[in-house]
C-alpha positions as CSV (number, residue, x, y, z in Angstrom):
1,M,-36.5,-12.1,-26.0
2,S,-32.9,-12.6,-24.8
3,N,-31.3,-15.9,-24.2
4,P,-30.5,-16.2,-20.4
5,A,-27.8,-18.8,-21.1
6,M,-25.8,-16.4,-23.2
7,R,-22.5,-15.5,-21.6
8,A,-20.9,-12.1,-21.8
9,A,-18.0,-13.5,-23.7
10,D,-20.5,-14.5,-26.5
11,L,-21.5,-10.8,-26.8
12,P,-19.8,-8.2,-28.9
13,P,-17.1,-6.3,-27.0
14,R,-18.4,-3.7,-24.6
15,G,-15.2,-1.7,-25.2
16,I,-11.5,-2.1,-25.9
17,V,-9.0,-1.2,-23.2
18,E,-5.4,-0.8,-24.3
19,L,-2.9,-1.4,-21.5
20,D,0.7,-0.5,-21.0
21,A,3.3,-2.2,-18.6
22,T,2.1,-0.1,-15.6
23,D,-1.4,-1.6,-15.9
24,L,-0.2,-5.2,-15.4
25,P,-1.4,-7.5,-14.2
26,A,-4.6,-6.9,-16.2
27,H,-7.8,-7.2,-14.4
28,C,-11.5,-6.3,-14.8
29,P,-13.2,-4.2,-13.7
30,N,-10.4,-1.7,-14.1
31,P,-10.1,1.4,-11.9
32,K,-11.5,3.7,-14.6
33,M,-14.9,1.9,-14.7
34,P,-17.8,3.4,-12.8
35,L,-18.7,1.8,-9.5
36,W,-22.2,0.8,-10.7
37,S,-20.7,-1.4,-13.4
38,S,-18.7,-3.5,-11.0
39,H,-18.5,-7.3,-10.9
40,P,-16.1,-9.8,-9.3
41,R,-12.5,-9.1,-10.2
42,V,-11.0,-11.3,-12.8
43,Y,-7.4,-11.3,-13.9
44,L,-6.8,-11.5,-17.7
45,D,-3.7,-12.8,-19.5
46,V,-2.8,-10.3,-22.2
47,T,1.0,-11.0,-22.1
48,H,1.1,-13.5,-25.0
49,G,0.3,-11.0,-27.8
50,E,-3.4,-11.7,-27.8
51,A,-6.4,-9.8,-26.4
52,A,-8.4,-11.1,-23.5
53,Q,-12.2,-10.7,-23.0
54,C,-13.8,-10.3,-19.6
55,P,-16.2,-13.2,-19.0
56,Y,-18.6,-10.9,-17.0
57,C,-18.9,-7.7,-19.1
58,S,-17.2,-8.6,-22.4
59,T,-14.7,-5.7,-22.2
60,V,-11.7,-6.6,-24.3
61,Y,-8.2,-5.9,-23.0
62,R,-5.0,-5.8,-25.0
63,L,-1.4,-4.5,-24.7
64,A,-0.9,-1.2,-26.5
65,T,1.3,-1.3,-29.6
66,G,5.0,-1.1,-28.6
67,T,4.5,-2.3,-25.0
68,P,7.2,-4.8,-24.2
69,E,5.8,-8.1,-23.0
70,P,6.8,-8.9,-19.5
71,H,9.1,-11.9,-18.9
């Protein structure tokens, strides 16, 4: 039986999305996700060298290697 109090961020990542500068600001759901998996849009801070996880669906977002961090 599942724990209803468990948050998506406590689950293993649903997927990892690598972003480049044209994808910023990072948000989830992203345009490539199917409509049936939509949830309220959340903006994620990936500009400090760390990955960010969506609190709704647990998808992880990070900047692709070599992407310059915005100022």
